[in-house]
N, C-alpha and C positions, 0 to 999 in steps of 0.2 A: 657803281656798281648799276648796273641796268635792272628790271623787275621786272618779273610777269606774272597775269593773271591767272589763279586757281581758284576753281569753284567748287565748294563744299557745300552740302547739306547740312542744316543748326535747327532744330528744332526753332520755332520763334520765340520762344518764352524764354528760351536758354540767352539765344541771341541780345534780345532784350535787356537781360539780368547782366552777361556779361559785358555788353558794351557800356552801361552806367559805371563798375564795376571799376573798368579799365580805365575809363574816364574819371574816373574819380584818381587813380593814379597819376591821372596826365597822360594817357595811351589810347592809341587806338587801336581796336580789335583788328585790325593788319598790324600793328606791331607788336600786340600780345603774342597771337597768332607764329611770327617771325622768331621772336624773343623765346618761345617754345621749341620753335623746331631748331633754331639754333644751338639750344640747351641739351637740345636729343642728340644732335650732330655730335657734337663736342663731346657729351659726356656714352654714346654710342648706344641711350638706351634711353627710355620713358622717362626722363626726368623728375618721377616725384613717386612714390608707392603706388601701386593699383591691388586695392582688396575688397575686401568683404566689408561694410558699416563694422563698427564696435558694437559689443554686443552692450543694450543696456544696465544699466545698473540691477535689475532684477535677475538676469539673466547672469551676470557677473559674480551675487550675491547665490546662486545655485549652484555655479562652475563652482566657486568656493567652498561649499558646501563640502558638493560631492568628494571635491580635492581630499575637506578634511573628514569624511567622512558623515558628516552632520546631515542625519535624515532620511539614511540607506539603509536597506533591510540588509536581512546577514545575508552570506554569502554562503554557499551550499558547495559541497565537496564533490557530487554529484548527483546527479538526477533523480535515482532511490530518494536518494536525503529531502531533496525537496520534495516529492510528491509523498511523504513521509509526513514532512512538516503541515503542506498543504490538506493533506488527509487527517491530520493532526484539530485542525481548527474547524471543523465538522461536529 
């Protein structure tokens, strides 16, 4: 099978880090990119999950606390009830 050259722009630091990683697997950067492309074509999708970074432990605790009703203020059925409560603190 013949091959063709493709030029892509990569951050120099990312290129250096990825080359070191792939070399530790016995792969060149070119081989790693080809593996990615073949897998994408095979799956007809990006072959890994793309998303926001996972929340840190502090954020996860806040989410869990909110889901469990911990540390939340009381709810109000109307703006009037809210205003009564706010005025009562004066």
